[in-house]
N, C-alpha and C positions, 0 to 999 in steps of 0.2 A: 504494500500499500504506500502511496506517496504521502509524505508528511506535508500538510498544508500550513502556510503561515497563518497567524492569528486572524488576519483580515479575511482569509478564505476558508477557515475551518468550518466544517459542516455546511459548505456552500450549497449543496443540494437539498439540505433539510431545513434551511432557515426560511423565514417568511420573506417573500419577495415583494418589494414595492414596485409596481409598474413604472417604467421610465427610469429606474435606477441605472446609473452609468458609473463605472469605476475602471481606472487603469491601474495595473499593478507594475511596480518597479522591480519585481523579482522574477527570476526564471521560472516559468510554469511548463509543465509537461502533461501530455495526454498519453496514457498507457493503456494498452489492451493486451491482456495476458502476458505482461512483461515487455511487449513490443512497443517502442516509442513511435507514436503516430504524429506527435507534434511537440516542438520544443522551442520556446521563445521567451525573451525577457520583455517583449512588447505585446502583452495581451490586454484584452478589454473585457469587462463584464457588462452584460446587459440583461436585466430582468432575471438575475440569479444564475446565468450561464457564462462561462468563460469562453471567449472567442480568440482564435489564433489567426494571424495573417497567413494567407495562402503560401507564401514562400517559406513558412516554418512548418508546413504540414506535409507529411508523406502522401502526396496525392496519388502515387502509384498504388497505394493500398485502399483507396476509396473508389467505389464504383457507383456512378449516378444511377438512381432507380427511377422508374416511371412515376410520374406524378399521379396521385390519387385525386379523387374529386375534392376531398378536403384540402389537399395541397393546392389545388387550382383556385380554391376560394381564399387562400391566404393573401392578405393585401400586400405582403412583402415579397412575393415571388419566391417562396421557399423551394429549395431543391435539397432533397434528402439523398444520402449516400449510404451504401452498405460498406462496412469495413471487411475487406477480404484479404486473406493471407494463407497461402497453401490451400488446404482443404477446409479451412474455417471461415465462417461468415457471421458477422453481427449485423442483422438487418436494421437499416434506418438509424444507425447510431451516430451519424454525423449529418450536419446540414449547413446550408448557407442561405442568406437572403440575397437574392439576385437583384431585386428592385424594391428595397425597403422604403417605408415612409420615414418621415422626419425622426420619429422616436428611435429607430434602429439604423439610421443612415450611417452612424459611426462604426457599425460592424458590417456594412455592405461588402459582400464577397468574402468576408472572413468565415472561418469554419468553427462551428460549435460541436460539442460532443455530449452524449448522454448514455444512460443505461450501463452497459458493460464497460465503458471506457472511464478510467479514473483520471481525474484532472486535479492537479495540485502542484506544490513547489517541491 
């Protein structure tokens, strides 16, 4: 498990205030079964999730998935990705906002992770 700094401890379990924006000055990583998916000291938080710039993400391990009806209704143009490595797959565990509104514009094209992916410092 990745140790999180005090500012991000229990990031997934804390109460999220819509519109919350935070930039971290510490190196953050996204791990999936010990495999580093992203590593950066320039991450941003939006609404309780940590986002990584694309150049810090192993895009070769992400596979874009077809948009569902719910995805198409998203006002931010969400694109989900499966994490794929070898014979393992974690469905829809990463995403980015391709055309976000003002509240999420600061994470446009950045990658967020959820579920099986651990994010922390």
